[in-house]
N, C-alpha and C positions, 0 to 999 in steps of 0.2 A: 504494500500500500504506500503510495507516494503522497504523504500528507502535505507536502509543500504545494502541490497542485490544488489540493482541496482548500488550503488557506488562501491561495491567490483568488480562486473563484468566489469564495465566501466574501473576501475583501471587496471584490468588484460589486457583488450584490449589495453590500452595505454602503458602498459609495453611491450607488444608484438611489438607495433610500435616503441618504444624506442630501443628495441633490434635490429630490422631490420634497423633502422637508424644508429645504431652503426656498423652494418655489412657493410653498404655503406660507412661509415667513414673509416672502416678498408680497404675497397677496395681503397679508396683515398690514404691511407698510403702505400698500396702495389704498387700503381702506382707512388709513390713518389711525390704526389701533396698535402701534408698536409697543405700547405699554400694557397691552391686554394680557390676560392669562394665556390666550392662544399663542401670542407672539413669544412669550417666555417658554411655553411648552415646546414650540417648534425650534426655538433656539437651543434649548437643552438637548432635545432629541437629535438635532442635526450634529451638535458637537459630540455627543456620545457615539452616534453612528459613524461619524467621520473618524473619531479616535480609534474605534474598534476596527474600522477598515484599515487604518494605517498599521495597527498591530498585526493584522492578518497578512498584509503585504510584507512586513518585516520578516515574519515567520515563513512566508512563501518564498522569499529570496528571489533569485534570478533563474530559478529552475525553468528549463525549456523542454522538458520531456513531455511526450504525448500523454494525454489523459487516458488511462486505461478504463475498461468497461466497469470494473468494480468501483473505481474511484468516481466515475460519473454517476453511478447509482447512489453512492453515498452523498455526493453533492446535491443530487435532486432531492433526496429525503431531508437532509440537513438544511438545505437552502430554504425550503418553504418554512420550516420550523423557526429558523433563525430570523428570517425576514418578519415572521409574525411576532416574534419576541421583541425585536427592535421597533417594529411598526406599532407596537402597543403603547410605546412611551407617550405620544401625544395625548392619548386618551387618559393616561394617569395624571399628567402634569397640567392638563387644561381644565379649568373650573367648568362645571361643578366636580369633575373628576370621577373616574371609575376605579374600582379596586383592581389589583394586578390580574386576578383571574378574569374579571369582566373585560378588562382591557385586552388581554390575550384572546379571549373569545371573539371580541369585536374585530380585532386585527386579523385573526385567522379567517373569520367569516368574510372579511374584505378580500384578502389575497386569494382565497379559494373561490371567490365569486359566489359564495353561498347565499348571503343576504340575510341570514338569521341575526337577530340583534337583541341586545340587552338594554338598549337605550329607548326608554318609553316615550317621554315627551321631548321630541327633538327641538322644540322651540326654545328650550333652556340652554342649548349648546351653541357655541359660536359658529358662525358660518364657515370659518376657516377649518374647524375640526370636521364639519360635515363634508366639506370639499375633500379633505384628506380621506374620509371613508370611501367616497366615490372614486378617488384617484387610485386607491389601493385595488379596487375592483377592476378598473381599467387595465392596470399593470398586470394583474393576475389573469385577466381574460385570455389573452393570447399566450401568456406565460412569461414571467420575468427571466426564466432560464432560456426560453426560446429567443428572447431579446439578446441574451448573452451570446448565444450561438451565432446570431445574426451579426453581432458587432465584432466578435472575436472568433471567427471560424478557423483560425489557424491551428486549433487543437485537433483538426482532422478526425481521427477515429473517436477521440473523446467527445467531440462536439456531436457526432452522430449518436453516441450512446445517450448523452444528455437529452437530445431532441426526442429520441424514441421513448425514453422513460418519462419525460415531462409532458410531452404533447400527445393528444389522442389522434393526431394526424399520422397514421401509420403507413398510408399509401404513398410512399416516397418515389417509387420507380417511375421515371419518365418525366417528372415535373422539372427536375433539374439534376445535374450530374453530381452536385456536391450539396451536403447537408446545409452548409452555410448559405448557399443560394436559396434553398428551400425556405429556411428560416427568414431570410431577408424578404423573400416574396410574400410570405405569410404576414409579416409585420407591415409591409407596404400595403397589402390589401386591408389589413386591420386599420391602419391610419386613414385610408381612403374612405372606408365605411364609417369611421368615426366622424370625419368631416361632413359627409353626406347626412348623417344622423343629426349632427349639430345644426346644420343649415336648415333642415326640416323643422326642428323644434323652434328655431328663431323665427322662421317665417310664420309659424302657427301661433306666435305670441308669447313664448316664454322669455323671461329675462335672461341676460347673459349668464348670470350665475346658475339659474335653474337649468338652462339649456346645457351648460357644461356638465353639471352634476348628473343630469339624467342621461346625457349622451354617454358618459363614462359607464354608468350602470346598465344601460341598454345594450350597447355593443358587446359588453363583457357578459351579458345575461346574468348580471349580479343581483340587481334589484334594490340597492340602497337608494333612498330618496332623501333629500333634505327636509321633507315634510312628513309629519306623522301619518297623514292621510294617503301617502304615496301618490300615485297618478290620479287618484280620485280627488285630490286637492284642486286640480284644474277644472274638473267637471266639463271636459271638452271632448266631444266625439271625435273631432279632428285630431287632437293630440293622441287620443287613445288609438285611433286607426293608424296613425304614423308609428306609434310605439309597437303595435302589432306587426306591422310590415317589417320594422327593423329587427324585432325579436325573431321573426321567422327567418329573415335574411342571415342573421348571425347564428342560427341553429343549423344551417346547412354547411356542408364541408367546404372550407375555404379553398382547399386544393381543387375542388370542382370549379370554383370561380376562376382559378388560375388557368385551367384548361379552356374554359369558355372564352376568356380574354384572348387566348391564343387561337381562337377560331375552331376549337375542337368540340363542336356541338354534338358529335356522336357520343361524347362522354355523358351528356345529359340523357341521351336515349338509353344508355346502359346503366345509368345510376338508379337502381331500384330503391336504394335507401332513402333518397330525397323524395321520391315519388310516394313511397309508403308513409313517410313523415307528413307530407301534405294531405294525403288521404285520411290519415288518422285524425289530424287537426280538424278537417271538415266534418267527418263523421261525429267526432266527440262534441264539436260545437253544436251540431244539430240535436244530438241526444240531450245534452245539458240544457240547451235552449228550450226544447219541448218540455223537458222535465220541470223547468222553472215556470213555464207558462201554465202547465197543468196545476201546479200548486199556487199559482197567482202570487208569487213572492216579489214580483216587480210590477211597476205601474202599467206596463204594456208588454205585448209580445215582442215589440221592437227593442225595448229596454232589456228584456230577458235574453235575447240573442246577442245584444251588445255586450252585456257583462259576461255572458257565457263564452263568447269568442275571445274576449280579453283574458279571462282567467284560464281557459284551456291553453292558450298559447303561452301565457306567462308561466304556468306550472310545468308544461311539457318541455319548454325551452330551458327551464331551470332559472328563469329570471326572478320570479317571485313578486313582481309588482302586484298591487292590489287596487281594485276599483269597487269591490263588493265584499261583504262578509260571507264568503263561501262556506264557512264553518256552519252557518245556519241553513244551508241548502239541504234538499232531500237526500236520503241515504244513497240513492242511485248516483247522484251527481258527485257526492263525496267519494264513494268507492271508485268511480271513474277517474276523478282527479288524482287519487292516490296511485292508481295504475299508470297514469300519465307521468307522474313524478318518477316512477321506476323506469319507464321506457326511455325518457330523455330524448335528446335530439340526435343529430348525425355525428359520426366520427369526424374529427378534424375541424369541429366547430368550437365555439366557446360555451356550448350548452352543457348541462350536467346529465345525470342519469347513467344507466348502464350503456346507453347508446343503441340506436335502432339496428345498426349493422350486426351487432352481437345477437340481438333477439331474432333477426331474420335468419342468421346462420344457425342459431340454436333450434329454431323451428324446423329448418331444413334438415338438420342433423337428426332430429327426432323422427321425421318422416322417412329419412333414408334408413334409419335403424329399424323402424317398423317394417318397411319393405324387405329389409334383409332377413328379418325373422320368418316372413312368410314366403319370400322368394329368394332363397339363399344363392341362387346362380345369377341373380341380377347384379350387374356392376353399375354402381351409381357414382357419377362425378358431380360433386357439389360446385356450384358457381355463385359468386357474389359480385354484383355490379358488372356482370358480363365476363368476369375473370375466374379461372379455376381456383379452388380453395385447397390448400395443402392440408394434410392430416394434422400437422403440428398446429396450424391455425384453428382447425376445427376442435381439436382437443383442448387447446388453450381457451377457446371461447366457452366450451362446456365447463371447464374448471373455473373460469371467471364468474359465470352465472351461479355456479354452485357455491363458490366462495362468497359471493354477494349475499346469497340467501342465508348462509350460515352466520355471516357477520350481522345481518339484520336480526336474526333470532337471538344470538348471544347478547348483542347490544341492547335489544329491547328488554330482555330478561334482566340485564344489569340496571337499566334505567328504572324498571319497576321495583327493584330492590332499593335503589338510592332515593327514589321518589315514591314512597308508598301511597301518597295522597293522589297521585295521578292515575287517571283511568287508562285502560289499555289503548284506546284510540289515540290519546294524547302521547303516550309513551312510544308507540310504534311510528306515529307520524313525526315525532321529534327525531327519531333515528333516521327515518327515510329522508326527512327534509335536510338533515346535515350530511348524512353519508352520500347522498346523491346531489348535494349542492343546490338545493331548491330554495330554501329560506323559510317561509312560513309553513306551519303544519296545520293540524286540526286541534280542537279542544283548547287546553290551557296554553298551547303554543300556536294558536290559530292566527288568522290575519288581523284580528283586532287586539291581540295580545302580543307577548314577546317571551324571550327566554330568561328574563331577569329574575323570575321567582324560583328558578331552579337552584339546587345546592351547588357549591363550588366544585365538588368532585364530579357532579353530573355535567357541568359546563366544560370541565377539562376533558371528560370522555367524549362529549359531542364535538369539541374542538379537534380532538384526535380523529374522529370520524370524518370531519371536513377534509383534513389533510389526506386521509386514506382514500376518500372518494375522489378528490381532485387529482391525485397521482395514481389512481386506479390500483390501489392495494400494494403492489409489489415494492415500489421504491420506499414506502414507509415500513412495511412489514420486515423487509430485509435488515433494517437497522436493529431489530430486536433478535436477529439470528447472526451474530458475528461469524460463526463458523461458515456461513454461506459466502459472505463477501471476502473473507480472508482467503478462501480457497478458490474464489471465482477467477 
């Protein structure tokens, strides 16, 4: 294990945090509140992050060796945890201030684009701190380590390992010959989508501040809003429609966009994942809309379909924005929303969940296995998005789905022990909302509530689940099995 490489990369990540904290400090100066608690908080945070970065650079030295795969895995797991620890400082030092556990929970929720929060009344917090919340989500959306690969792709093999373990964009072949170019392309697309989203919000009447914060949270499918009412604060069908469009756009594979920009429209024809994603959204919206109309929970059928469309897209994409109290909806709608949380968006997007490509391959694998039981001489070749699927990928997908199910069961059991006053629906939805990076759940962690009432140990467990879900299990779990990465 080459620890110098690890120190250098962690140092770089901390320098990025320091720079972003200085940007928020500059916003304090622009607002004329340099003497505020927010200004002091970001000053202290920037100094601590910068000093820690320098220490890492000193220990890293001038080592120029390639980053090995085991080191890259360690960097991915440690990187997100360390960024969340240092990113928690502004929450602690800025009045009214959060406890260390609450600050870590909020920071982890931001960087993993989960959107779960312990901050109840957002109006009592400075704008600068709420901007920081949204900024962490934007940075975590495409991935801070993917940004690292894009900027410092000279690590070659190591950068490829970082990219594969940090990003859900596994389909590398053909987009570019080098991992650094792929990461650069993804971040270029991400920046472009960010600008488009911001312009749309501004045209529709948002202030500069609101447009920036909601753009960061929308394109990252994170869901943090500077208003306690979330998107419902604006009560604008136009803003809700634009938000729906952007949430859908950011839940589709960014690599597919790269192909389309190059004129390869045949890729869209073969991309079954995106098509299934859109079909599920339409069907779920109709079902929920009809269900709400039957129970007359909204003023009109038009309003029913309006809130249904928004919440279906917000939860399946993992964004978690809110325009209605869906916790009070009929059981059918609630169950369907929980299933959408688990499904998630497309691989290679900023959305959460298991990802539809895995579910498609999982169902195809079950069908192939059933056929093999009754027709043993039949040879089946699985394909996904028009390309053959290897046995390794198929087995890996089955293992991932199984591991997800076991994690949900064990985590839910643990939450019920730590929170005996919580009902089962609240417990399992809290686990699903954090593990699959959704944000709000149901019951005591529903859209009109938050996670502030939970015990500190529960918050730490859910913070761990956020990191596990964001990095898709392996990069976090491997940190607890030293024998694996020492022999890797």
